[in-house]
C-alpha positions in Angstrom: 42.7 -224.4 -41.8 42.1 -224.9 -45.5 45.1 -225.5 -47.7 44.3 -222.4 -49.8 44.4 -220.0 -46.9 47.7 -218.1 -46.7 49.7 -218.8 -43.6 50.9 -215.8 -41.7 53.8 -215.8 -39.3 55.5 -213.4 -36.8 59.2 -212.8 -37.7 59.9 -209.6 -35.8 59.1 -208.1 -32.4 59.9 -204.7 -30.9 58.9 -203.2 -27.6 59.2 -200.1 -25.4 57.5 -200.8 -22.0 57.6 -199.6 -18.5 60.6 -201.9 -18.0 62.5 -200.0 -20.7 63.4 -200.5 -24.4 63.7 -204.1 -25.7 61.2 -207.0 -26.2 63.4 -209.3 -24.1 62.7 -207.3 -21.0 59.0 -208.2 -21.0 58.9 -211.9 -20.3 62.1 -211.8 -18.3 60.6 -209.3 -15.7 57.1 -210.8 -15.8 58.4 -214.3 -15.1 60.4 -212.9 -12.2 57.3 -211.2 -10.8 58.6 -207.6 -11.2 56.1 -204.8 -11.1 56.7 -201.5 -12.9 53.9 -199.6 -11.1 55.1 -196.5 -9.1 53.7 -193.6 -7.1 52.9 -190.6 -9.2 53.6 -187.3 -7.5 51.8 -185.3 -10.2 48.6 -187.2 -9.5 49.0 -186.6 -5.8 48.7 -182.8 -6.4 45.2 -183.2 -7.9 42.8 -183.7 -5.0 39.9 -184.8 -7.1 41.8 -187.7 -8.7 41.7 -190.7 -6.3 44.4 -192.7 -7.9 48.1 -191.9 -7.3 49.8 -194.6 -9.3 51.0 -195.1 -12.9 53.3 -197.3 -15.0 55.5 -195.3 -17.2 58.5 -195.8 -19.5 61.9 -194.9 -17.9 63.7 -191.9 -19.4 65.2 -192.8 -22.7 67.7 -191.1 -25.1 66.1 -190.6 -28.5 68.9 -188.4 -29.9 69.8 -191.1 -32.4 66.6 -190.4 -34.3 67.4 -187.8 -37.0 66.1 -184.4 -35.9 64.1 -183.9 -39.1 61.9 -186.7 -38.0 62.2 -186.3 -34.2 60.8 -182.7 -34.1 57.3 -183.8 -35.2 57.2 -186.7 -32.7 55.6 -186.7 -29.3 56.5 -189.5 -26.9 54.2 -192.1 -28.5 55.9 -191.7 -31.8 59.3 -191.8 -30.2 58.4 -195.1 -28.5 57.1 -196.4 -31.8 60.3 -195.5 -33.7 62.3 -197.5 -31.2 60.0 -200.5 -31.3 59.7 -200.5 -35.1 63.4 -200.3 -35.4 63.8 -203.3 -33.1 61.1 -205.3 -34.8 62.6 -204.7 -38.3 66.1 -205.6 -37.1 64.7 -208.7 -35.4 63.1 -209.7 -38.7 66.4 -209.2 -40.5 65.9 -205.8 -42.1 67.9 -202.5 -41.6 64.9 -200.6 -42.8 61.3 -201.3 -43.9 61.2 -203.6 -46.9 59.5 -202.5 -50.1 55.8 -203.2 -50.1 55.4 -203.3 -46.3 52.1 -202.1 -45.0 51.8 -200.2 -41.7 49.0 -200.6 -39.1 49.6 -198.4 -36.1 47.4 -196.4 -33.7 47.0 -195.0 -30.2 44.0 -194.3 -27.9 44.0 -190.6 -27.9 46.5 -188.1 -29.4 49.4 -186.6 -27.5 47.7 -185.0 -24.4 50.8 -183.3 -23.1 51.3 -181.5 -26.4 47.5 -180.7 -26.6 47.5 -179.2 -23.0 50.5 -177.0 -23.8 48.9 -175.9 -27.1 45.6 -175.0 -25.3 47.4 -173.0 -22.7 49.1 -171.0 -25.4 45.8 -170.6 -27.2 44.1 -169.2 -24.1 46.9 -166.7 -23.7 46.9 -165.8 -27.4 50.6 -166.7 -27.6 50.4 -168.0 -31.2 53.8 -166.7 -32.1 55.3 -169.3 -29.7 53.6 -172.3 -31.3 55.7 -174.3 -33.7 54.3 -176.0 -36.8 55.6 -179.3 -35.5 52.9 -179.3 -32.9 50.3 -180.0 -35.5 52.0 -183.2 -36.6 52.3 -184.3 -32.9 48.6 -184.1 -32.2 47.1 -185.5 -35.4 45.0 -188.6 -34.6 47.2 -190.6 -36.9 50.5 -188.9 -35.7 52.3 -192.2 -34.9 51.4 -193.7 -38.3 52.5 -190.6 -40.2 55.7 -190.2 -38.3 56.8 -193.8 -38.6 55.9 -193.9 -42.3 58.0 -190.8 -42.9 61.0 -191.8 -40.8 61.2 -195.4 -42.2 60.2 -194.5 -45.8 57.2 -196.8 -45.7 55.4 -196.1 -49.0 52.9 -198.9 -48.7 49.4 -198.7 -47.4 49.1 -197.2 -43.9 46.2 -197.5 -41.5 46.0 -195.5 -38.3 43.3 -197.6 -36.7 42.5 -196.4 -33.2 40.1 -198.5 -31.0 41.0 -197.5 -27.5 42.5 -200.3 -25.4 42.1 -202.9 -28.3 44.2 -200.8 -30.7 47.4 -202.8 -30.5 45.9 -206.3 -31.0 43.3 -205.3 -33.5 46.0 -203.7 -35.7 47.8 -207.1 -35.7 44.5 -208.8 -36.5 43.7 -206.4 -39.4 47.2 -206.8 -40.8 46.8 -210.6 -40.6 43.5 -210.4 -42.5 45.1 -208.2 -45.1 47.8 -210.7 -45.8 45.4 -213.6 -45.8 43.2 -211.7 -48.3 46.2 -210.9 -50.6 46.0 -207.1 -50.0 49.6 -207.1 -48.8 52.2 -209.8 -48.1 54.1 -208.2 -45.1 53.1 -205.7 -42.4 54.4 -203.7 -39.4 51.6 -203.6 -36.9 50.8 -202.7 -33.3 49.9 -199.9 -30.9 51.6 -197.1 -29.0 50.6 -194.7 -26.3 52.1 -192.1 -23.9 50.9 -191.4 -20.4 49.3 -188.2 -19.1 47.5 -187.7 -15.8 44.4 -187.0 -17.9 44.3 -190.8 -18.6 44.0 -191.6 -14.9 41.5 -188.7 -14.5 39.2 -190.3 -17.1 39.2 -193.6 -15.3 38.9 -191.9 -11.9 35.7 -190.1 -13.1 34.3 -193.5 -14.0 35.3 -195.0 -10.6 37.6 -197.4 -12.5 41.1 -196.2 -11.5 43.0 -198.1 -8.8 42.9 -196.0 -5.6 43.2 -198.3 -2.6 46.9 -199.1 -2.9 48.4 -195.6 -3.4 50.8 -196.3 -0.5 51.8 -199.7 -2.0 52.0 -199.0 -5.7 53.3 -202.4 -6.8 50.1 -204.0 -5.3 47.8 -201.6 -7.1 47.1 -203.6 -10.3 45.6 -206.9 -9.3 43.5 -208.6 -12.0 40.9 -211.1 -10.8 41.7 -210.5 -7.1 38.9 -209.8 -4.7 40.6 -206.6 -3.6 41.1 -205.2 -7.1 39.8 -201.6 -7.4 40.6 -200.5 -10.9 43.1 -199.8 -13.7 46.6 -198.5 -13.3 47.3 -196.5 -16.5 50.6 -196.9 -18.3 52.3 -196.4 -21.6 54.6 -198.0 -24.2 54.7 -199.5 -27.7 54.5 -203.0 -29.0 55.3 -203.8 -32.7 55.2 -207.0 -34.7 56.5 -207.7 -38.2 54.4 -210.3 -39.9 54.5 -211.9 -43.3 53.5 -215.0 -45.2 55.1 -218.3 -44.2 56.4 -218.7 -47.7 58.2 -215.4 -47.5 59.7 -216.2 -44.1 61.0 -219.6 -45.3 62.5 -218.0 -48.5 64.4 -215.5 -46.3 65.4 -218.0 -43.7 63.8 -215.8 -41.1 63.3 -216.8 -37.5 59.7 -217.5 -36.8 58.2 -216.6 -33.4 54.7 -217.9 -34.0 52.0 -218.3 -36.5 48.7 -216.3 -36.4 45.9 -218.9 -36.8 42.8 -216.9 -36.3 41.3 -213.5 -35.5 37.9 -212.5 -34.2 36.4 -209.1 -33.5 33.0 -207.7 -32.7 31.3 -204.8 -31.0 29.5 -204.6 -27.7 26.3 -202.7 -28.0 24.7 -203.3 -24.6 27.0 -200.8 -22.9 29.6 -198.3 -24.1 31.7 -198.8 -21.0 31.1 -202.3 -19.7 31.8 -205.6 -21.6 29.4 -208.5 -21.4 30.1 -212.2 -21.1 27.9 -212.9 -24.1 29.8 -210.5 -26.5 33.2 -211.6 -25.2 32.2 -215.3 -25.7 31.1 -214.6 -29.2 34.4 -212.8 -30.0 36.5 -215.7 -28.9 34.2 -218.1 -30.9 34.7 -215.9 -34.0 38.5 -216.3 -33.6 38.1 -220.1 -33.5 35.8 -220.0 -36.5 38.3 -217.9 -38.4 41.0 -220.4 -37.5 39.3 -223.0 -39.7 36.7 -224.0 -37.2 39.3 -224.8 -34.5 37.9 -226.8 -31.6 38.2 -225.0 -28.2 40.1 -228.0 -26.9 43.0 -227.0 -29.2 43.7 -223.9 -27.1 46.2 -224.5 -24.3 46.2 -221.1 -22.7 44.3 -217.7 -22.6 46.2 -214.5 -22.0 43.3 -212.3 -20.9 42.7 -208.6 -21.2 41.7 -208.4 -17.5 42.5 -204.9 -16.4 41.7 -205.2 -12.7 38.2 -203.6 -12.9 35.4 -205.0 -10.9 33.0 -205.8 -13.7 35.4 -206.5 -16.6 37.4 -209.2 -14.9 34.2 -211.1 -13.9 32.7 -211.0 -17.4 35.9 -212.1 -19.1 36.4 -215.0 -16.6 32.9 -216.3 -17.1 33.2 -215.9 -20.9 36.4 -217.9 -21.0 34.7 -220.6 -18.9 31.7 -220.7 -21.2 33.9 -221.2 -24.3 36.7 -223.3 -22.9 35.5 -224.8 -19.7 36.7 -224.4 -16.1 40.1 -226.0 -16.6 41.4 -223.5 -19.1 44.6 -221.9 -17.8 44.5 -218.1 -17.7 46.7 -215.2 -16.8 46.7 -211.4 -17.1 50.0 -209.5 -17.4 48.5 -206.1 -16.3 49.4 -206.8 -12.7 53.0 -206.4 -13.8 52.9 -203.3 -16.0 49.4 -201.9 -15.6 47.3 -201.1 -18.6 49.5 -199.7 -21.4 46.4 -198.7 -23.3 46.8 -198.9 -27.1 50.1 -200.8 -26.6 48.8 -203.4 -24.3 47.6 -206.0 -26.7 50.8 -206.0 -28.8 53.1 -205.9 -25.7 51.3 -208.7 -24.0 51.3 -210.8 -27.2 55.1 -210.3 -27.5 55.6 -211.3 -23.9 53.5 -214.5 -24.4 55.5 -215.5 -27.5 58.7 -215.3 -25.4 57.1 -217.3 -22.5 55.9 -220.0 -24.9 59.3 -220.3 -26.4 60.8 -220.8 -22.9 58.1 -223.2 -21.9 56.9 -221.0 -19.0 53.9 -218.9 -18.0 54.0 -215.9 -15.7 51.5 -215.7 -12.9 48.9 -213.0 -12.7 50.8 -210.7 -10.3 49.0 -209.7 -7.1 46.3 -212.4 -7.6 46.4 -213.4 -3.9 42.8 -214.2 -3.3 40.7 -214.7 -6.4 37.3 -213.1 -6.5 34.7 -215.9 -6.1 33.0 -214.7 -9.3 36.3 -215.1 -11.2 37.2 -218.6 -9.9 35.4 -220.3 -12.8 38.7 -220.8 -14.6 42.2 -222.1 -13.8 44.2 -218.9 -12.9 48.0 -219.1 -13.0 48.9 -217.8 -9.5 52.6 -218.6 -9.6 55.1 -218.7 -12.4 55.4 -222.3 -13.8 56.8 -224.4 -16.5 54.2 -225.0 -19.1 54.1 -226.2 -22.7 52.0 -223.8 -24.7 51.4 -224.9 -28.3 48.5 -222.7 -29.0 47.2 -219.7 -27.1 44.5 -217.0 -27.4 45.2 -213.3 -26.7 42.2 -211.1 -25.8 41.9 -207.3 -25.9 38.7 -205.4 -25.2 38.1 -201.6 -25.3 36.0 -198.8 -23.9 33.4 -198.1 -26.6 32.8 -201.7 -27.2 35.5 -203.0 -29.5 36.5 -206.6 -28.7 39.2 -208.8 -30.4 40.8 -212.2 -29.9 43.8 -213.6 -31.7 44.9 -217.2 -31.8 48.7 -217.9 -32.0 50.4 -221.2 -32.8 53.9 -221.7 -31.4 54.9 -225.0 -32.9 57.0 -223.3 -35.5 59.0 -226.4 -36.5 55.7 -228.2 -37.3 54.5 -225.2 -39.3 57.7 -225.3 -41.4 57.6 -229.0 -41.8 54.0 -228.9 -43.0 54.7 -226.1 -45.5 57.6 -228.1 -47.0 55.6 -231.3 -47.5 
């Protein structure tokens, strides 16, 4: 990295996941091999949907959120409120600091609210529709709700790029700080589950359907018996700022963002390719000052447990980093939390790196021969991770890779020289 490039660090993390509220729950449960995937009775009532499993957030009490804000929030905004509050508190703030930018999106808007709205529309029951519904179904509803409730007056971007949303918002916020557009940002992704999500993947023959009677085995990235995605929900939020700002405040630093790469797959709107994924990871290395691939200790993959996607990503990682690169996927534990996935998994990896451990890819019992081209982590192990790459790829073709350095003491030492 050139000396003139602003250095960007992570000083706050917040999470609502299928394990519950709190960033600390992620790595703790993943390292212990705990699955959050459960049988979904609502799906079982729909004969044409082959999948009967999902990974959802436990019931939570959001009554602490002032009603004036809460009434315009669907679940995804409620999750975001809890995660943003945790991230800010973690970073040392009671509320959003002046000048903070907000980067927050979801995959699709609140489907439960939309379905209820459409039913009332069909019945011409307009007198029963509250105006708050409009603010729950806007494409940028989480962004608007969080900006209002935390009085965030700075720039706000509701970027939505399907499954890549969470990570790409972190990357865009990082680029904005590096470029001088802002000096601090709240960033991530949020989503709420609805059976329509599973229905969409079922239509594409990409929803897990062979383990309905054994839900905790249903999400199995890279395994030869994998059969598709387990849809989930949650929210992952990070607070990032310049290293200089963090040092001035005496803030705890969780990691440093070293590089970001993103590109678009144009060969297929639904299937990623090894070539495009490889190029995305190389772009991240280039953005990190031309970092040599050998500097990366670990790759936390996107791997969603689909037949084609896991193979393409495995082979791309091997092409860029070689067959010895250590790799895991965390979707065996919590399924695919959609827009939240990239940020939630990044938060979990930061915690693991701090503990000197790496969680195995849950349910990877017999790796697919076409995925065996890299060094899969098949059991939780102690592992020193100085620098790792986090991948997220999305339906529609958006790819992104983020490089994180965890040697915080070295970063501080270098900055003070």
